[in-house]
PQR file of N, CA, C, O and H, with PARSE charges and radii, in Angstrom:
ATOM      1  N   MET A   1     -91.948-105.538-106.072 -0.4000 1.5000
ATOM      2  CA  MET A   1     -91.004-106.089-105.132 -0.0000 2.0000
ATOM      3  C   MET A   1     -89.714-105.321-105.249  0.5500 1.7000
ATOM      4  O   MET A   1     -89.295-104.951-106.346 -0.5500 1.4000
ATOM      5  N   LEU A   2     -89.087-105.083-104.126 -0.4000 1.5000
ATOM      6  CA  LEU A   2     -87.802-104.402-104.104 -0.0000 2.0000
ATOM      7  C   LEU A   2     -86.699-105.360-104.511  0.5500 1.7000
ATOM      8  O   LEU A   2     -86.749-106.554-104.214 -0.5500 1.4000
ATOM      9  H   LEU A   2     -89.427-105.383-103.235  0.4000 1.0000
ATOM     10  N   SER A   3     -85.702-104.817-105.194 -0.4000 1.5000
ATOM     11  CA  SER A   3     -84.540-105.638-105.494 -0.0000 2.0000
ATOM     12  C   SER A   3     -83.301-104.808-105.344  0.5500 1.7000
ATOM     13  O   SER A   3     -83.337-103.585-105.484 -0.5500 1.4000
ATOM     14  H   SER A   3     -85.661-103.848-105.435  0.4000 1.0000
ATOM     15  N   VAL A   4     -82.209-105.464-105.060 -0.4000 1.5000
ATOM     16  CA  VAL A   4     -80.919-104.793-104.884 -0.0000 2.0000
ATOM     17  C   VAL A   4     -80.072-105.114-106.107  0.5500 1.7000
ATOM     18  O   VAL A   4     -79.917-106.275-106.486 -0.5500 1.4000
ATOM     19  H   VAL A   4     -82.180-106.457-104.945  0.4000 1.0000
ATOM     20  N   VAL A   5     -79.528-104.072-106.714 -0.4000 1.5000
ATOM     21  CA  VAL A   5     -78.693-104.262-107.892 -0.0000 2.0000
ATOM     22  C   VAL A   5     -77.256-104.117-107.460  0.5500 1.7000
ATOM     23  O   VAL A   5     -76.815-103.005-107.168 -0.5500 1.4000
ATOM     24  H   VAL A   5     -79.654-103.129-106.406  0.4000 1.0000
ATOM     25  N   PRO A   6     -76.496-105.224-107.409 -0.5600 1.5000
ATOM     26  CA  PRO A   6     -75.106-105.149-106.974  0.2800 2.0000
ATOM     27  C   PRO A   6     -74.259-104.427-108.018  0.5500 1.7000
ATOM     28  O   PRO A   6     -74.513-104.496-109.220 -0.5500 1.4000
ATOM     29  N   GLY A   7     -73.247-103.736-107.513 -0.4000 1.5000
ATOM     30  CA  GLY A   7     -72.276-103.110-108.403 -0.0000 2.0000
ATOM     31  C   GLY A   7     -72.559-101.663-108.704  0.5500 1.7000
ATOM     32  O   GLY A   7     -71.686-100.961-109.216 -0.5500 1.4000
ATOM     33  H   GLY A   7     -73.040-103.680-106.536  0.4000 1.0000
ATOM     34  N   GLU A   8     -73.780-101.182-108.397 -0.4000 1.5000
ATOM     35  CA  GLU A   8     -74.073 -99.776-108.616 -0.0000 2.0000
ATOM     36  C   GLU A   8     -73.713 -98.988-107.376  0.5500 1.7000
ATOM     37  O   GLU A   8     -74.021 -99.403-106.259 -0.5500 1.4000
ATOM     38  H   GLU A   8     -74.489-101.752-107.981  0.4000 1.0000
ATOM     39  N   SER A   9     -73.063 -97.854-107.566 -0.4000 1.5000
ATOM     40  CA  SER A   9     -72.634 -97.033-106.461 -0.0000 2.0000
ATOM     41  C   SER A   9     -73.721 -96.075-106.067  0.5500 1.7000
ATOM     42  O   SER A   9     -74.403 -95.513-106.923 -0.5500 1.4000
ATOM     43  H   SER A   9     -72.812 -97.516-108.473  0.4000 1.0000
ATOM     44  N   ASP A  10     -73.893 -95.878-104.742 -0.4000 1.5000
ATOM     45  CA  ASP A  10     -74.860 -94.897-104.273 -0.0000 2.0000
ATOM     46  C   ASP A  10     -74.157 -93.645-103.790  0.5500 1.7000
ATOM     47  O   ASP A  10     -74.766 -92.801-103.132 -0.5500 1.4000
ATOM     48  H   ASP A  10     -73.339 -96.334-104.046  0.4000 1.0000
ATOM     49  N   GLY A  11     -72.885 -93.518-104.110 -0.4000 1.5000
ATOM     50  CA  GLY A  11     -72.141 -92.322-103.760 -0.0000 2.0000
ATOM     51  C   GLY A  11     -71.402 -92.446-102.440  0.5500 1.7000
ATOM     52  O   GLY A  11     -70.599 -91.572-102.113 -0.5500 1.4000
ATOM     53  H   GLY A  11     -72.390 -94.203-104.645  0.4000 1.0000
ATOM     54  N   ARG A  12     -71.640 -93.490-101.676 -0.4000 1.5000
ATOM     55  CA  ARG A  12     -70.940 -93.683-100.411 -0.0000 2.0000
ATOM     56  C   ARG A  12     -69.661 -94.454-100.659  0.5500 1.7000
ATOM     57  O   ARG A  12     -69.556 -95.219-101.617 -0.5500 1.4000
ATOM     58  H   ARG A  12     -72.292 -94.200-101.942  0.4000 1.0000
ATOM     59  N   ASP A  13     -68.689 -94.245 -99.785 -0.4000 1.5000
ATOM     60  CA  ASP A  13     -67.441 -94.979 -99.853 -0.0000 2.0000
ATOM     61  C   ASP A  13     -67.644 -96.306 -99.144  0.5500 1.7000
ATOM     62  O   ASP A  13     -67.809 -96.331 -97.925 -0.5500 1.4000
ATOM     63  H   ASP A  13     -68.774 -93.624 -99.006  0.4000 1.0000
ATOM     64  N   ASP A  14     -67.635 -97.407 -99.881 -0.4000 1.5000
ATOM     65  CA  ASP A  14     -67.872 -98.730 -99.291 -0.0000 2.0000
ATOM     66  C   ASP A  14     -66.599 -99.398 -98.769  0.5500 1.7000
ATOM     67  O   ASP A  14     -66.625-100.565 -98.378 -0.5500 1.4000
ATOM     68  H   ASP A  14     -67.501 -97.386-100.872  0.4000 1.0000
ATOM     69  N   HIS A  15     -65.504 -98.672 -98.762 -0.4000 1.5000
ATOM     70  CA  HIS A  15     -64.254 -99.253 -98.277 -0.0000 2.0000
ATOM     71  C   HIS A  15     -64.336 -99.479 -96.767  0.5500 1.7000
ATOM     72  O   HIS A  15     -64.682 -98.564 -96.019 -0.5500 1.4000
ATOM     73  H   HIS A  15     -65.482 -97.724 -99.079  0.4000 1.0000
ATOM     74  N   VAL A  16     -64.025-100.674 -96.327 -0.4000 1.5000
ATOM     75  CA  VAL A  16     -64.061-101.018 -94.906 -0.0000 2.0000
ATOM     76  C   VAL A  16     -62.670-101.375 -94.476  0.5500 1.7000
ATOM     77  O   VAL A  16     -61.984-102.144 -95.149 -0.5500 1.4000
ATOM     78  H   VAL A  16     -63.744-101.417 -96.935  0.4000 1.0000
ATOM     79  N   ALA A  17     -62.242-100.825 -93.358 -0.4000 1.5000
ATOM     80  CA  ALA A  17     -60.917-101.151 -92.851 -0.0000 2.0000
ATOM     81  C   ALA A  17     -60.833-102.653 -92.617  0.5500 1.7000
ATOM     82  O   ALA A  17     -61.758-103.253 -92.070 -0.5500 1.4000
ATOM     83  H   ALA A  17     -62.800-100.200 -92.811  0.4000 1.0000
ATOM     84  N   GLY A  18     -59.754-103.242 -93.021 -0.4000 1.5000
ATOM     85  CA  GLY A  18     -59.607-104.675 -92.831 -0.0000 2.0000
ATOM     86  C   GLY A  18     -59.539-105.408 -94.152  0.5500 1.7000
ATOM     87  O   GLY A  18     -59.432-106.634 -94.168 -0.5500 1.4000
ATOM     88  H   GLY A  18     -59.002-102.754 -93.465  0.4000 1.0000
ATOM     89  N   GLY A  19     -59.598-104.699 -95.246 -0.4000 1.5000
ATOM     90  CA  GLY A  19     -59.416-105.323 -96.559 -0.0000 2.0000
ATOM     91  C   GLY A  19     -60.638-106.062 -97.029  0.5500 1.7000
ATOM     92  O   GLY A  19     -61.766-105.687 -96.706 -0.5500 1.4000
ATOM     93  H   GLY A  19     -59.686-103.703 -95.233  0.4000 1.0000
ATOM     94  N   GLU A  20     -60.413-107.144 -97.813 -0.4000 1.5000
ATOM     95  CA  GLU A  20     -61.477-107.899 -98.448 -0.0000 2.0000
ATOM     96  C   GLU A  20     -62.475-108.467 -97.448  0.5500 1.7000
ATOM     97  O   GLU A  20     -63.684-108.411 -97.670 -0.5500 1.4000
ATOM     98  H   GLU A  20     -59.498-107.449 -98.075  0.4000 1.0000
ATOM     99  N   HIS A  21     -61.973-109.007 -96.358 -0.4000 1.5000
ATOM    100  CA  HIS A  21     -62.865-109.664 -95.388 -0.0000 2.0000
ATOM    101  C   HIS A  21     -63.834-108.661 -94.792  0.5500 1.7000
ATOM    102  O   HIS A  21     -65.000-108.994 -94.584 -0.5500 1.4000
ATOM    103  H   HIS A  21     -60.991-109.053 -96.178  0.4000 1.0000
ATOM    104  N   GLY A  22     -63.392-107.446 -94.512 -0.4000 1.5000
ATOM    105  CA  GLY A  22     -64.267-106.420 -93.971 -0.0000 2.0000
ATOM    106  C   GLY A  22     -65.386-106.099 -94.933  0.5500 1.7000
ATOM    107  O   GLY A  22     -66.529-105.914 -94.515 -0.5500 1.4000
ATOM    108  H   GLY A  22     -62.445-107.175 -94.682  0.4000 1.0000
ATOM    109  N   SER A  23     -65.076-106.028 -96.218 -0.4000 1.5000
ATOM    110  CA  SER A  23     -66.086-105.719 -97.225 -0.0000 2.0000
ATOM    111  C   SER A  23     -67.087-106.847 -97.334  0.5500 1.7000
ATOM    112  O   SER A  23     -68.286-106.601 -97.467 -0.5500 1.4000
ATOM    113  H   SER A  23     -64.148-106.178 -96.558  0.4000 1.0000
ATOM    114  N   ARG A  24     -66.619-108.074 -97.279 -0.4000 1.5000
ATOM    115  CA  ARG A  24     -67.502-109.234 -97.360 -0.0000 2.0000
ATOM    116  C   ARG A  24     -68.415-109.280 -96.139  0.5500 1.7000
ATOM    117  O   ARG A  24     -69.606-109.563 -96.271 -0.5500 1.4000
ATOM    118  H   ARG A  24     -65.646-108.274 -97.171  0.4000 1.0000
ATOM    119  N   GLU A  25     -67.869-109.004 -94.941 -0.4000 1.5000
ATOM    120  CA  GLU A  25     -68.677-108.973 -93.723 -0.0000 2.0000
ATOM    121  C   GLU A  25     -69.715-107.872 -93.809  0.5500 1.7000
ATOM    122  O   GLU A  25     -70.853-108.050 -93.373 -0.5500 1.4000
ATOM    123  H   GLU A  25     -66.902-108.774 -94.833  0.4000 1.0000
ATOM    124  N   SER A  26     -69.331-106.736 -94.370 -0.4000 1.5000
ATOM    125  CA  SER A  26     -70.259-105.617 -94.522 -0.0000 2.0000
ATOM    126  C   SER A  26     -71.419-106.008 -95.426  0.5500 1.7000
ATOM    127  O   SER A  26     -72.567-105.674 -95.130 -0.5500 1.4000
ATOM    128  H   SER A  26     -68.407-106.591 -94.724  0.4000 1.0000
ATOM    129  N   SER A  27     -71.141-106.711 -96.527 -0.4000 1.5000
ATOM    130  CA  SER A  27     -72.223-107.102 -97.426 -0.0000 2.0000
ATOM    131  C   SER A  27     -73.161-108.112 -96.778  0.5500 1.7000
ATOM    132  O   SER A  27     -74.359-108.099 -97.063 -0.5500 1.4000
ATOM    133  H   SER A  27     -70.209-106.983 -96.767  0.4000 1.0000
ATOM    134  N   VAL A  28     -72.658-108.979 -95.922 -0.4000 1.5000
ATOM    135  CA  VAL A  28     -73.496-109.933 -95.208 -0.0000 2.0000
ATOM    136  C   VAL A  28     -74.401-109.186 -94.239  0.5500 1.7000
ATOM    137  O   VAL A  28     -75.593-109.476 -94.146 -0.5500 1.4000
ATOM    138  H   VAL A  28     -71.686-108.990 -95.690  0.4000 1.0000
ATOM    139  N   ILE A  29     -73.834-108.227 -93.521 -0.4000 1.5000
ATOM    140  CA  ILE A  29     -74.621-107.423 -92.574 -0.0000 2.0000
ATOM    141  C   ILE A  29     -75.650-106.612 -93.340  0.5500 1.7000
ATOM    142  O   ILE A  29     -76.800-106.518 -92.910 -0.5500 1.4000
ATOM    143  H   ILE A  29     -72.865-107.992 -93.598  0.4000 1.0000
ATOM    144  N   ASP A  30     -75.264-106.024 -94.464 -0.4000 1.5000
ATOM    145  CA  ASP A  30     -76.209-105.258 -95.283 -0.0000 2.0000
ATOM    146  C   ASP A  30     -77.380-106.130 -95.715  0.5500 1.7000
ATOM    147  O   ASP A  30     -78.526-105.683 -95.683 -0.5500 1.4000
ATOM    148  H   ASP A  30     -74.330-106.100 -94.813  0.4000 1.0000
ATOM    149  N   GLU A  31     -77.112-107.356 -96.115 -0.4000 1.5000
ATOM    150  CA  GLU A  31     -78.166-108.256 -96.555 -0.0000 2.0000
ATOM    151  C   GLU A  31     -79.095-108.627 -95.398  0.5500 1.7000
ATOM    152  O   GLU A  31     -80.309-108.717 -95.581 -0.5500 1.4000
ATOM    153  H   GLU A  31     -76.181-107.719 -96.141  0.4000 1.0000
ATOM    154  N   ILE A  32     -78.530-108.842 -94.212 -0.4000 1.5000
ATOM    155  CA  ILE A  32     -79.331-109.141 -93.021 -0.0000 2.0000
ATOM    156  C   ILE A  32     -80.245-107.969 -92.708  0.5500 1.7000
ATOM    157  O   ILE A  32     -81.422-108.162 -92.405 -0.5500 1.4000
ATOM    158  H   ILE A  32     -77.544-108.769 -94.063  0.4000 1.0000
ATOM    159  N   VAL A  33     -79.707-106.743 -92.780 -0.4000 1.5000
ATOM    160  CA  VAL A  33     -80.515-105.548 -92.515 -0.0000 2.0000
ATOM    161  C   VAL A  33     -81.610-105.398 -93.557  0.5500 1.7000
ATOM    162  O   VAL A  33     -82.754-105.095 -93.217 -0.5500 1.4000
ATOM    163  H   VAL A  33     -78.751-106.586 -93.026  0.4000 1.0000
ATOM    164  N   ARG A  34     -81.272-105.605 -94.819 -0.4000 1.5000
ATOM    165  CA  ARG A  34     -82.280-105.508 -95.897 -0.0000 2.0000
ATOM    166  C   ARG A  34     -83.403-106.534 -95.683  0.5500 1.7000
ATOM    167  O   ARG A  34     -84.584-106.216 -95.817 -0.5500 1.4000
ATOM    168  H   ARG A  34     -80.343-105.851 -95.095  0.4000 1.0000
ATOM    169  N   ASP A  35     -83.013-107.760 -95.350 -0.4000 1.5000
ATOM    170  CA  ASP A  35     -84.005-108.810 -95.122 -0.0000 2.0000
ATOM    171  C   ASP A  35     -84.904-108.452 -93.950  0.5500 1.7000
ATOM    172  O   ASP A  35     -86.118-108.647 -94.016 -0.5500 1.4000
ATOM    173  H   ASP A  35     -82.053-108.018 -95.240  0.4000 1.0000
ATOM    174  N   GLY A  36     -84.324-107.934 -92.884 -0.4000 1.5000
ATOM    175  CA  GLY A  36     -85.120-107.510 -91.724 -0.0000 2.0000
ATOM    176  C   GLY A  36     -86.088-106.408 -92.092  0.5500 1.7000
ATOM    177  O   GLY A  36     -87.242-106.425 -91.664 -0.5500 1.4000
ATOM    178  H   GLY A  36     -83.338-107.776 -92.830  0.4000 1.0000
ATOM    179  N   ALA A  37     -85.628-105.440 -92.890 -0.4000 1.5000
ATOM    180  CA  ALA A  37     -86.491-104.338 -93.309 -0.0000 2.0000
ATOM    181  C   ALA A  37     -87.640-104.849 -94.192  0.5500 1.7000
ATOM    182  O   ALA A  37     -88.777-104.397 -94.063 -0.5500 1.4000
ATOM    183  H   ALA A  37     -84.691-105.426 -93.238  0.4000 1.0000
ATOM    184  N   ARG A  38     -87.331-105.789 -95.082 -0.4000 1.5000
ATOM    185  CA  ARG A  38     -88.389-106.364 -95.938 -0.0000 2.0000
ATOM    186  C   ARG A  38     -89.441-107.058 -95.086  0.5500 1.7000
ATOM    187  O   ARG A  38     -90.638-106.909 -95.329 -0.5500 1.4000
ATOM    188  H   ARG A  38     -86.407-106.157 -95.187  0.4000 1.0000
ATOM    189  N   ARG A  39     -88.998-107.815 -94.090 -0.4000 1.5000
ATOM    190  CA  ARG A  39     -89.929-108.528 -93.219 -0.0000 2.0000
ATOM    191  C   ARG A  39     -90.784-107.574 -92.417  0.5500 1.7000
ATOM    192  O   ARG A  39     -91.986-107.790 -92.264 -0.5500 1.4000
ATOM    193  H   ARG A  39     -88.025-107.937 -93.893  0.4000 1.0000
ATOM    194  N   MET A  40     -90.168-106.512 -91.901 -0.4000 1.5000
ATOM    195  CA  MET A  40     -90.934-105.515 -91.119 -0.0000 2.0000
ATOM    196  C   MET A  40     -91.978-104.846 -92.010  0.5500 1.7000
ATOM    197  O   MET A  40     -93.116-104.660 -91.578 -0.5500 1.4000
ATOM    198  H   MET A  40     -89.192-106.337 -92.025  0.4000 1.0000
ATOM    199  N   LEU A  41     -91.622-104.480 -93.236 -0.4000 1.5000
ATOM    200  CA  LEU A  41     -92.575-103.859 -94.144 -0.0000 2.0000
ATOM    201  C   LEU A  41     -93.704-104.821 -94.508  0.5500 1.7000
ATOM    202  O   LEU A  41     -94.867-104.423 -94.575 -0.5500 1.4000
ATOM    203  H   LEU A  41     -90.698-104.630 -93.587  0.4000 1.0000
ATOM    204  N   ALA A  42     -93.362-106.075 -94.739 -0.4000 1.5000
ATOM    205  CA  ALA A  42     -94.390-107.064 -95.085 -0.0000 2.0000
ATOM    206  C   ALA A  42     -95.356-107.264 -93.914  0.5500 1.7000
ATOM    207  O   ALA A  42     -96.563-107.372 -94.128 -0.5500 1.4000
ATOM    208  H   ALA A  42     -92.417-106.399 -94.685  0.4000 1.0000
ATOM    209  N   GLU A  43     -94.849-107.314 -92.694 -0.4000 1.5000
ATOM    210  CA  GLU A  43     -95.707-107.495 -91.531 -0.0000 2.0000
ATOM    211  C   GLU A  43     -96.570-106.259 -91.302  0.5500 1.7000
ATOM    212  O   GLU A  43     -97.734-106.389 -90.925 -0.5500 1.4000
ATOM    213  H   GLU A  43     -93.868-107.226 -92.520  0.4000 1.0000
ATOM    214  N   ALA A  44     -96.027-105.071 -91.519 -0.4000 1.5000
ATOM    215  CA  ALA A  44     -96.798-103.838 -91.355 -0.0000 2.0000
ATOM    216  C   ALA A  44     -97.918-103.785 -92.394  0.5500 1.7000
ATOM    217  O   ALA A  44     -99.044-103.403 -92.076 -0.5500 1.4000
ATOM    218  H   ALA A  44     -95.080-104.966 -91.825  0.4000 1.0000
ATOM    219  N   LEU A  45     -97.613-104.163 -93.620 -0.4000 1.5000
ATOM    220  CA  LEU A  45     -98.629-104.178 -94.675 -0.0000 2.0000
ATOM    221  C   LEU A  45     -99.712-105.205 -94.359  0.5500 1.7000
ATOM    222  O   LEU A  45    -100.897-104.937 -94.558 -0.5500 1.4000
ATOM    223  H   LEU A  45     -96.698-104.473 -93.878  0.4000 1.0000
ATOM    224  N   GLN A  46     -99.314-106.379 -93.867 -0.4000 1.5000
ATOM    225  CA  GLN A  46    -100.284-107.423 -93.520 -0.0000 2.0000
ATOM    226  C   GLN A  46    -101.197-106.932 -92.400  0.5500 1.7000
ATOM    227  O   GLN A  46    -102.402-107.184 -92.434 -0.5500 1.4000
ATOM    228  H   GLN A  46     -98.352-106.597 -93.705  0.4000 1.0000
ATOM    229  N   ALA A  47    -100.645-106.243 -91.419 -0.4000 1.5000
ATOM    230  CA  ALA A  47    -101.467-105.727 -90.312 -0.0000 2.0000
ATOM    231  C   ALA A  47    -102.435-104.684 -90.829  0.5500 1.7000
ATOM    232  O   ALA A  47    -103.576-104.631 -90.370 -0.5500 1.4000
ATOM    233  H   ALA A  47     -99.667-106.038 -91.392  0.4000 1.0000
ATOM    234  N   GLU A  48    -102.013-103.845 -91.779 -0.4000 1.5000
ATOM    235  CA  GLU A  48    -102.907-102.840 -92.343 -0.0000 2.0000
ATOM    236  C   GLU A  48    -104.042-103.490 -93.134  0.5500 1.7000
ATOM    237  O   GLU A  48    -105.189-103.050 -93.051 -0.5500 1.4000
ATOM    238  H   GLU A  48    -101.086-103.888 -92.152  0.4000 1.0000
ATOM    239  N   VAL A  49    -103.725-104.532 -93.897 -0.4000 1.5000
ATOM    240  CA  VAL A  49    -104.765-105.250 -94.654 -0.0000 2.0000
ATOM    241  C   VAL A  49    -105.744-105.917 -93.696  0.5500 1.7000
ATOM    242  O   VAL A  49    -106.955-105.851 -93.905 -0.5500 1.4000
ATOM    243  H   VAL A  49    -102.794-104.890 -93.964  0.4000 1.0000
ATOM    244  N   ASP A  50    -105.233-106.558 -92.648 -0.4000 1.5000
ATOM    245  CA  ASP A  50    -106.090-107.210 -91.657 -0.0000 2.0000
ATOM    246  C   ASP A  50    -107.049-106.192 -91.012  0.5500 1.7000
ATOM    247  O   ASP A  50    -108.234-106.477 -90.844 -0.5500 1.4000
ATOM    248  H   ASP A  50    -104.249-106.612 -92.478  0.4000 1.0000
ATOM    249  N   ALA A  51    -106.538-105.024 -90.657 -0.4000 1.5000
ATOM    250  CA  ALA A  51    -107.357-103.988 -90.038 -0.0000 2.0000
ATOM    251  C   ALA A  51    -108.432-103.485 -91.019  0.5500 1.7000
ATOM    252  O   ALA A  51    -109.581-103.278 -90.630 -0.5500 1.4000
ATOM    253  H   ALA A  51    -105.575-104.792 -90.793  0.4000 1.0000
ATOM    254  N   TYR A  52    -108.059-103.296 -92.266 -0.4000 1.5000
ATOM    255  CA  TYR A  52    -109.012-102.823 -93.274 -0.0000 2.0000
ATOM    256  C   TYR A  52    -110.138-103.832 -93.459  0.5500 1.7000
ATOM    257  O   TYR A  52    -111.313-103.464 -93.483 -0.5500 1.4000
ATOM    258  H   TYR A  52    -107.126-103.464 -92.582  0.4000 1.0000
ATOM    259  N   ILE A  53    -109.778-105.101 -93.588 -0.4000 1.5000
ATOM    260  CA  ILE A  53    -110.791-106.145 -93.770 -0.0000 2.0000
ATOM    261  C   ILE A  53    -111.684-106.247 -92.553  0.5500 1.7000
ATOM    262  O   ILE A  53    -112.896-106.410 -92.693 -0.5500 1.4000
ATOM    263  H   ILE A  53    -108.824-105.400 -93.568  0.4000 1.0000
ATOM    264  N   ALA A  54    -111.119-106.157 -91.365 -0.4000 1.5000
ATOM    265  CA  ALA A  54    -111.900-106.234 -90.139 -0.0000 2.0000
ATOM    266  C   ALA A  54    -112.878-105.043 -90.036  0.5500 1.7000
ATOM    267  O   ALA A  54    -113.993-105.189 -89.537 -0.5500 1.4000
ATOM    268  H   ALA A  54    -110.134-106.025 -91.251  0.4000 1.0000
ATOM    269  N   ALA A  55    -112.446-103.877 -90.511 -0.4000 1.5000
ATOM    270  CA  ALA A  55    -113.310-102.692 -90.418 -0.0000 2.0000
ATOM    271  C   ALA A  55    -114.544-102.819 -91.300  0.5500 1.7000
ATOM    272  O   ALA A  55    -115.574-102.213 -91.006 -0.5500 1.4000
ATOM    273  H   ALA A  55    -111.540-103.758 -90.916  0.4000 1.0000
ATOM    274  N   PHE A  56    -114.459-103.596 -92.378 -0.4000 1.5000
ATOM    275  CA  PHE A  56    -115.567-103.712 -93.315 -0.0000 2.0000
ATOM    276  C   PHE A  56    -116.178-105.114 -93.351  0.5500 1.7000
ATOM    277  O   PHE A  56    -116.850-105.474 -94.317 -0.5500 1.4000
ATOM    278  H   PHE A  56    -113.622-104.089 -92.617  0.4000 1.0000
ATOM    279  N   THR A  57    -115.948-105.889 -92.319 -0.4000 1.5000
ATOM    280  CA  THR A  57    -116.428-107.270 -92.298 -0.0000 2.0000
ATOM    281  C   THR A  57    -117.950-107.349 -92.321  0.5500 1.7000
ATOM    282  O   THR A  57    -118.499-108.341 -92.802 -0.5500 1.4000
ATOM    283  H   THR A  57    -115.402-105.596 -91.534  0.4000 1.0000
ATOM    284  N   ALA A  58    -118.639-106.343 -91.821 -0.4000 1.5000
ATOM    285  CA  ALA A  58    -120.110-106.351 -91.775 -0.0000 2.0000
ATOM    286  C   ALA A  58    -120.743-105.874 -93.087  0.5500 1.7000
ATOM    287  O   ALA A  58    -121.946-106.048 -93.281 -0.5500 1.4000
ATOM    288  H   ALA A  58    -118.193-105.538 -91.430  0.4000 1.0000
ATOM    289  N   GLU A  59    -119.969-105.287 -93.975 -0.4000 1.5000
ATOM    290  CA  GLU A  59    -120.506-104.777 -95.227 -0.0000 2.0000
ATOM    291  C   GLU A  59    -120.839-105.947 -96.155  0.5500 1.7000
ATOM    292  O   GLU A  59    -119.981-106.770 -96.474 -0.5500 1.4000
ATOM    293  H   GLU A  59    -118.992-105.146 -93.817  0.4000 1.0000
ATOM    294  N   ARG A  60    -122.104-106.002 -96.580 -0.4000 1.5000
ATOM    295  CA  ARG A  60    -122.584-107.110 -97.430 -0.0000 2.0000
ATOM    296  C   ARG A  60    -123.341-106.575 -98.621  0.5500 1.7000
ATOM    297  O   ARG A  60    -123.891-105.476 -98.564 -0.5500 1.4000
ATOM    298  H   ARG A  60    -122.801-105.334 -96.320  0.4000 1.0000
ATOM    299  N   ASP A  61    -123.378-107.340 -99.709 -0.4000 1.5000
ATOM    300  CA  ASP A  61    -124.189-106.958-100.864 -0.0000 2.0000
ATOM    301  C   ASP A  61    -125.596-107.523-100.700  0.5500 1.7000
ATOM    302  O   ASP A  61    -125.904-108.126 -99.672 -0.5500 1.4000
ATOM    303  H   ASP A  61    -122.931-108.233 -99.756  0.4000 1.0000
ATOM    304  N   GLU A  62    -126.448-107.334-101.699 -0.4000 1.5000
ATOM    305  CA  GLU A  62    -127.821-107.784-101.586 -0.0000 2.0000
ATOM    306  C   GLU A  62    -127.977-109.310-101.503  0.5500 1.7000
ATOM    307  O   GLU A  62    -129.026-109.801-101.088 -0.5500 1.4000
ATOM    308  H   GLU A  62    -126.198-106.845-102.534  0.4000 1.0000
ATOM    309  N   ARG A  63    -126.947-110.052-101.893 -0.4000 1.5000
ATOM    310  CA  ARG A  63    -126.984-111.515-101.807 -0.0000 2.0000
ATOM    311  C   ARG A  63    -126.346-112.027-100.528  0.5500 1.7000
ATOM    312  O   ARG A  63    -126.289-113.236-100.301 -0.5500 1.4000
ATOM    313  H   ARG A  63    -126.095-109.653-102.231  0.4000 1.0000
ATOM    314  N   GLY A  64    -125.853-111.094 -99.672 -0.4000 1.5000
ATOM    315  CA  GLY A  64    -125.247-111.486 -98.404 -0.0000 2.0000
ATOM    316  C   GLY A  64    -123.756-111.756 -98.457  0.5500 1.7000
ATOM    317  O   GLY A  64    -123.160-112.171 -97.463 -0.5500 1.4000
ATOM    318  H   GLY A  64    -125.899-110.113 -99.857  0.4000 1.0000
ATOM    319  N   HIS A  65    -123.141-111.516 -99.635 -0.4000 1.5000
ATOM    320  CA  HIS A  65    -121.706-111.724 -99.755 -0.0000 2.0000
ATOM    321  C   HIS A  65    -120.942-110.517 -99.218  0.5500 1.7000
ATOM    322  O   HIS A  65    -121.344-109.371 -99.418 -0.5500 1.4000
ATOM    323  H   HIS A  65    -123.626-111.178-100.442  0.4000 1.0000
ATOM    324  N   ARG A  66    -119.841-110.794 -98.538 -0.4000 1.5000
ATOM    325  CA  ARG A  66    -119.037-109.693 -98.031 -0.0000 2.0000
ATOM    326  C   ARG A  66    -118.474-108.861 -99.175  0.5500 1.7000
ATOM    327  O   ARG A  66    -118.082-109.395-100.213 -0.5500 1.4000
ATOM    328  H   ARG A  66    -119.515-111.726 -98.376  0.4000 1.0000
ATOM    329  N   LEU A  67    -118.437-107.551 -98.972 -0.4000 1.5000
ATOM    330  CA  LEU A  67    -117.918-106.647-100.005 -0.0000 2.0000
ATOM    331  C   LEU A  67    -116.407-106.530 -99.991  0.5500 1.7000
ATOM    332  O   LEU A  67    -115.788-106.281-101.025 -0.5500 1.4000
ATOM    333  H   LEU A  67    -118.755-107.117 -98.128  0.4000 1.0000
ATOM    334  N   VAL A  68    -115.808-106.711 -98.811 -0.4000 1.5000
ATOM    335  CA  VAL A  68    -114.357-106.610 -98.691 -0.0000 2.0000
ATOM    336  C   VAL A  68    -113.829-107.968 -98.189  0.5500 1.7000
ATOM    337  O   VAL A  68    -114.094-108.389 -97.063 -0.5500 1.4000
ATOM    338  H   VAL A  68    -116.311-106.913 -97.970  0.4000 1.0000
ATOM    339  N   VAL A  69    -113.073-108.629 -99.077 -0.4000 1.5000
ATOM    340  CA  VAL A  69    -112.507-109.933 -98.755 -0.0000 2.0000
ATOM    341  C   VAL A  69    -111.075-109.997 -99.266  0.5500 1.7000
ATOM    342  O   VAL A  69    -110.660-109.192-100.100 -0.5500 1.4000
ATOM    343  H   VAL A  69    -112.858-108.287 -99.992  0.4000 1.0000
ATOM    344  N   ARG A  70    -110.348-110.944 -98.764 -0.4000 1.5000
ATOM    345  CA  ARG A  70    -109.018-111.228 -99.350 -0.0000 2.0000
ATOM    346  C   ARG A  70    -109.205-111.876-100.709  0.5500 1.7000
ATOM    347  O   ARG A  70    -110.217-112.536-100.947 -0.5500 1.4000
ATOM    348  H   ARG A  70    -110.685-111.598 -98.087  0.4000 1.0000
ATOM    349  N   ASN A  71    -108.280-111.704-101.568 -0.4000 1.5000
ATOM    350  CA  ASN A  71    -108.338-112.309-102.886 -0.0000 2.0000
ATOM    351  C   ASN A  71    -108.498-113.824-102.729  0.5500 1.7000
ATOM    352  O   ASN A  71    -107.704-114.478-102.052 -0.5500 1.4000
ATOM    353  H   ASN A  71    -107.458-111.167-101.374  0.4000 1.0000
ATOM    354  N   GLY A  72    -109.521-114.358-103.355 -0.4000 1.5000
ATOM    355  CA  GLY A  72    -109.756-115.799-103.297 -0.0000 2.0000
ATOM    356  C   GLY A  72    -110.586-116.234-102.097  0.5500 1.7000
ATOM    357  O   GLY A  72    -110.754-117.433-101.875 -0.5500 1.4000
ATOM    358  H   GLY A  72    -110.165-113.827-103.905  0.4000 1.0000
ATOM    359  N   SER A  73    -111.113-115.285-101.315 -0.4000 1.5000
ATOM    360  CA  SER A  73    -111.915-115.606-100.136 -0.0000 2.0000
ATOM    361  C   SER A  73    -113.313-115.037-100.300  0.5500 1.7000
ATOM    362  O   SER A  73    -113.531-114.109-101.079 -0.5500 1.4000
ATOM    363  H   SER A  73    -110.977-114.311-101.495  0.4000 1.0000
ATOM    364  N   GLN A  74    -114.263-115.607 -99.554 -0.4000 1.5000
ATOM    365  CA  GLN A  74    -115.630-115.065 -99.540 -0.0000 2.0000
ATOM    366  C   GLN A  74    -116.082-114.841 -98.141  0.5500 1.7000
ATOM    367  O   GLN A  74    -117.206-114.389 -97.920 -0.5500 1.4000
ATOM    368  H   GLN A  74    -114.086-116.361 -98.922  0.4000 1.0000
TER
END
């Protein structure tokens, strides 16, 4: 899982015109963008998993059990 470590500099100047309030607004916007990116990545990964499972849904072992399933599914 990705995590953000506050207080570490990435080399960019985080100073925002407008003083403290500008910096606080910037961090709120940054968090909204990060959350949106996390959601997009999670949805893309879910779609990839769904496609992979669908592609192998007909694959069965000698007992008739599916070879590709979600964890905890049969």
